[in-house]
N, C-alpha and C positions, 0 to 999 in steps of 0.2 A: 144719662145724668153717668159721669163719675164720680161713685161711692166707693164705700168701705170694699162692699163685696167685688165690685169690677176690679181692683185695686188685686185683689185676693186672687181673683182669677188671674189676672194678669199674671202674677208674680209668679200663678203653677202651671200655667203655660212658659212661662220663662224657664222657670228648673226645668221641665221634662225636654224642651227644648238643649240643656247643658248634659241632659241624660241620654240624649239621641235615641229619645221614644214618639218625638212627634216628627212625622213627615209632612212639608208642604204638599196640599196636592195641587195643583198648577194644570198649566196645558204643555204635554211632551213635545218637548223641542226637536222633534226628529223627524226628517226625510224619508220616507216608505220608499226606496229605489227599487224595489221589485216583492214582488206581492201573488202567488201562484197556488194551485192545488197540486197536492203531494201525492201519496197512495191512498188508497181507500178500503175497507174492511169486505170480506167474500159477502158476507151475507149471512141469515139463517141456513139456506141450506150447507152451509159449510159448519158453522159455528154451530148449531142445533145438530149434528151429524150424532154420530152414535162414540167416534173417537176423532174432534175435531183438533185442529192445531192446539197448540200451547199459546197460550194468553191472547188466541181467538177473538175474543172480545175486546181488544183495546190496542191500538196502532202501534204503542212501544218503539217510537219515532225519534227518529236522531238524526243531523246534518255535520256536512263537513265542506269546505269550499277551496279552491286552490284560483290560481290566476284564469283558468278560461271552462271549469265545472262546478256544479253543484252535485253534491250528492247526499241522497236521504235512503236511508234505511233503519225498513220497520221489521217487525218479525218475518213478514211475509216475501218483501222485496227489496233490491239491492236499485235505485231507481237512478240516473245519469242524467244532469240537466245541462244545459247552458245556461249564460246568467239573464237571460231573457223568460224563464221557465219553459222551453223548449224538452220535449223529453227527448234525450238522445238513444238510450239505452234502460231496460226495465229488466230484470234479472232476479228469481226466484233467490232469496236464500239461500235455501238449503239446495239449489243449484249450484250455487257458486263456491257452499262449502264441501257440496262433491267433487268438483272438478280443482280445489284445490288439495284433494286427496284428504279427506277429513269428511267426518261422520256427522251428519247432524243428527241424527235421534240419540236421544236421550239416554245416560247411562243408567241414573235411577229414576222409577216409572215408565210412564206413558209418552207418548209428545216426541216434537221435535226444538228444533231453534228456536231460541225467545232473549228477550233483552239486550238488542244488539244497542254499541258503539259505535262511534266513524271520526278520525282523524284524517284530515290532510297534512302530514306534515313537511311545510316547504324546506325544512332542512334536507331531509332526506330524496324529498319530492315522491311521496310513494303517499299513496292512501292506506289505514289501518282500522281494520273493522275486529271487533271482539263482540264475541258471543256467548251465551251456555250454550252446548250442544255434548258432544260422545263425552267430554272433558271440559274444557274451558280454550274454543277454539279464538287462536288468534291469525287472522288473513291477512296476507300485505298484497299490494299489489305489484304487479310488474314492471309498471311505467305513470308517468303521472298522468295518463291518460286511463280514467277508471273504466272506460267499455272493454278494455283488452284485461289480460288474463290474470289472476290473483294464484299466489303460492299459500300454506299456514303449515300449523302446526299446536301442536299441547304443548303450553309452554308450561305448566305447572306438571306434567309427567316428567320432560327431562331430567338428566343426571339422577335416576333414581324417584323420581316425587317426592312428597303424596301429590298426587290428582286432584286438581278441585272439580269435583263432578258430581255434589250436592246443589245445582242451584247456586253457583260461588253467586250470582248477582256482581259481575266482572265491572271494574272502573277502567278508566283509562285517559292517559297525561302524558304531556312531553314539553320539553324544551329544545333551548341548540346541542345540548348535551346526550339524552337517550328518551329512550320512551318507558312509561310507567303503568305497569298495568298492578291491581288489587283486585281479588276475589274471595267471598268466605270461606273456612275452613272451619269443619264442625268440629267441635271437641277445642278448640284454643280457647284463650281468653285473653280480653284484656281489663285491666282493674276497672277503666272508664266507660265500658259499656256493658249490655248485658253477658252473663254468665254463660260460659257451655259454645258460645261461636266467636271468632277474630274473625279476618282478614290477613291474607298472605302478599304480602308486596312484591315486586320484581321491579330490578331497574336495569335495564337493558341498553346497552351504547345501539345509537342509530342506526350505525353500516352493517349492525346485527343484527338489526330490526329487517330492514332493508333487504338482506339476504334473505331471509324468510323465503320471499318468492322467489326465490330460486332453487330452491328444493336443500337451503343450508340452514342447519341448526344454530341457533346462538348459542355460544360456549358461555360466556359470563350473562350468569342473570342474577346474581346479587338480590337472592331473598331472604325475605323475612319471616318471621310468624309471629304471630299476636300481637298485630298491629287493631287497633279498636274494628270496633263493626262500621260497618257503610264508611268507611276512611276514601278521600278522594284524593285522588294526585291531581295537581294542580296546573294548567297552561300555560306559561309560559312565551309569548313571541319574542322576544328579546332577540335581536340577532346578533350582540355582540356579550351574550351573557358569559362572564367568565368561566372557564373551565374549573374554575373553583368553589362557584356558586354554587348554594344548593339549591336542591329541589325539593318542593314543599309536598303535604299532604295532611288534610284537614277535616273531622267535621265536629261532632258537638259530642260531649258524653250523654247518659242515660241512666237511667233509673236503674238499679243494677236487682232491686228487690221488689220488682212488677213482675209478673207474666210478660212480655214481648216489650219489657219495660224503654225501649228504644221508640219503638209507637206508640204506645200503648201505656200513657200516665197520667197524671194530673198535677198544675204548677210544682212542675218540676225545676227549680233551680239548674239552669245546666252550664257546663262551662266551653268554649272552643279549644279543641283537643291540637296540634298541631305535631307533626314530626316531621323529619327532614331528612336524606339523602344526597353527601356530600360525596364527588367523582375522586377518585384518583389514577388517570390513567381510563381503564374497562373496568375496575373496581372500584368501588369506598364503601360509606361505610353510613350507618343509622346512626341522627341524631350525635354524631359526633362520638360516640362512644357514651352518650348523656341519656337523660331519662327523656320522654316527651314531653310537652310545651301543655300546662295546665293553663288556659288564659281566660279570668273574670272578663264578664260580655262586658260592662258598662264603659263607655270612654276612658280611656286613660286605664281600663282594666284592675282600678279599681275594688271594685262591687260588681256585682251581678244582677241584671237590671231587668233579664229576661225571663218568660216563662214557659219552659214550653206545658204545651194539652196533647192531646189524641186529639187526630183531626174531626171536625163535627162529621155529620151528627150522627149519636145513638150507636144502638151495637154494631151496624154497618159504616159505620165512619162514611156516610154520605151524604151529598149536599144536593139542593131542590133543582129541579129547571122549570121551564116554561110549558105549557101545555102537556104536562104529561106528569102521572101521578108518580112514575119510578124515578128514583133517585140516583145520585152519580157515585161512586165509591171513591169518595179524595184520600183514602187511609194512605196509600204513596206517596205523596205527598209530604211527607215526614220528615225526609230529610235535605242533608245540601244537595241540588240538584247537580251541580259543578262548584268551581272555583278559578278564576283567572287573578294573573301577575301582570302588574303592570309596574316597573321598578323595584324597588323595596314595599309594593303593598300588593296584600293576595284581597281580593276580593269576593264573595260568596253569598247565595240567598238561601234560606232554609222556610221550607212549611209548615206552620205550626195550629193547632186549633186553638179558638177563644179562649182566651183566659173571662170567666165566668164571675167570680169572687174575689175577695183577694187578693187584689191583681197589682198593688203597689204602684210605683208610678207608669208599671209598661201600661194599665189604665185595662178594663171592662170591653167585650168586646161580644158581638152578638154571631160573627161571620169566623170564616177562616182568614187568618191572616199570611204575610209575607214578613221573614223579619231578614235583613241587610248588615252586612258588615264590612267594614275596611279594615286589615289589619296589616300594623305596619311594623315590619320585619327588616329595619334598619339594623336593628341588632339580632342576626339570626336565627339564635338561641336564646331572646327574650322579645317573641311579636308582643306585639301590645294593640289594645282596639282603640283606632284612631277617627273612626265615625262607627255610625251605626243608628239602622231608623225602625220604626214599623210601620208596613204597606197594608193599612186595612180601610174596609168597604162597608159601609155602613147599613146599605142591601141587597151586599152578593160576597160572594165566596171565591178568593182568589187560592190559585193552586200554582203547584209546578214551574216557577218561577226560573228563569234561566236567566246567568247574567254574561255580560260581554265587555271590553272594553278597550275602545279605539288606540291608536297609535299618539293621542297626546293626553291619555289618562282620562274622555269622558266613557261613562257607562249607562249600558243599556240591561235594562231588564224585562224578557216577552214571558207571559205568565198567561193564564187561562182563567175567565171569569166565569160563575153562575150564579145563580139565582132562579127565585117563583118567578119571576117577571123576565130571566132571559134566559135564552138559550146557550152552551156552551160556546163563548167565543175568547175572541186571542186580542190580549191586551199588554201594552206599551207605556214602559216608566223612562224616564231618562233624568241623567243627571250632569251635566258641565260643570268640568273643573274649577269654576269660578261662582258655583252658586252656593247659596248658604250650607254651611256645616251641616251635618247628619241631616239632608234633606233631596227627597226624588219629584218631579214631575211627574204627572200622569193622573191617571191614566191615558193612552191613545187607546181607542179602538184601532185596529189592526184590522179584523173582520168579523162581523155578530154572527151568531148562529142564529138560522133559520127556522132548525127543527128539532125537536127533541131526541138525544140519543136513546135509542134500546138495546138491550144486548143481555138480555138475564139468565146468569148462569147458574150452574147446580146449587147455590147457596143464597140465589133469588137476589143477586149484587148484581150492577152494570160497574165494573171496573174502567177507569181508562190513564190515559196519559200511559207514560215511561214508570215503572217503578225503580230502575236504577240510576236515573240521572238526563236530564238534558242538557247535549254541550249549545255551547254559542260559538262559531267559528268566526275570526280575524280573517276577513278578504286579504289574501296576501298581494294580491295584484294593487290595490290603492290603498290598504291599512287605514282605511277610513270604514270600510261598509261591514255592517258585521250581519253572520247570516243566522239563524233559527229557526225552528220548528215547532210546532202544539196540536194536539189534536183541537178539531172543533165539531159543530155540529151541524151538518146539511142538510142530510139525509134522514127520511122518515122511517125506511125500512129497517129492521131491525136486526143488526149487528152489522151495517156499512157504516164503519168509523170513517169520518172522515180526517186530512192533515192538511195543515196551512203551512207552506215555508215562505218567508218573510226575510229579505235584506233591506238594510234600513244605515241611515248615517245620523252623526248625530251634532 
């Protein structure tokens, strides 16, 4: 019966749609064209040893694609596949680093390399890896074939440093004009994120990055200090991008009063933060000499609609999984995993814990959620939110969403899901360009977890995923296929984590 209560509820739903806080959950319209297993964990014998590899208990996977190859990196290996999933070559990442003339051991503490990223830059036809190692390692392939040799440099140590050598959490992006690398710098500060640590960013011409593989150090670093913590360089695949068009760097603001406030805070109304770099030849300027942009999160950026919360649940910020009392630590899903550009639009996905009470238009949730955003930067100095939405599950937690955009502007988001009734699985959401505003479709299960994952570290936690972000690659061969990778659970043996590689079209 259509009564006053029904009318009130329908008006409330329409209001939430206007704010962009409700997403349609329908059938994801993606064609999975390739799905195969990637790297695996070494097991308890290695991870339980006296001096195990750094972050042995999680995959730290990332992926990139060229016209012929798909390359996955974990802290453990560099694995080169063809598009059907045939493994062409697997090399320990530490060996790749050494062969490039760098040192995989850490400057501070014990252990070796961790938290890698990889891109294939189609404009210079080279693979680029960034990874925390002796300082901040930047590796570049000697050709478009990732099975061949690599060269490398400690980028932040050049021209007098400061070397970023204390877990810099490197981030990596690129466009037609350059390659962009950002990493943590202890002692710096940005007023929008936590005190005492900020990021340095580098904008390096593509040709100078390419020459690293031949042992030639770049001369134009275009370094800046005091960028916001966890800032993400944007990836833009536009082959006609103007030389004067800016590159973007995006993240969220943080609670400066709370300890570790970018990760641990409650009902924090945050902003999106945007910085730019505009080239002038081989040099350029950040933010055109102006201040960074502080952008409200509602459609039109007239108000803030989202509340950040520490990832669920409890002190360890861990989520349940089927078949085990051991929980999975979701804390590192609190960042923007990646940001991609299509035309004047920027797209990102943020993981956050649920709001329990006093949630306003966002609404209450029991489980971890994802928030996606489309920023319209038609005016590069005044980006605005043009679409946004919440991805939530009534009976499962969502983590580590990575977003991609194809050559016509369709979106895909690949993430992970887990609950007390479900093992860690890989899921997919889609959004076509003509779908209703502020909505996504899904989730579609890419691969369902079959076993609980266990690998208790010395703090009694079971970490997972990749804390510095996960990129989605646009296939340069057809510019329609998107490639992503995630950790999932498919082995009952302790510390044998599993990864999945998926190629899909929208």
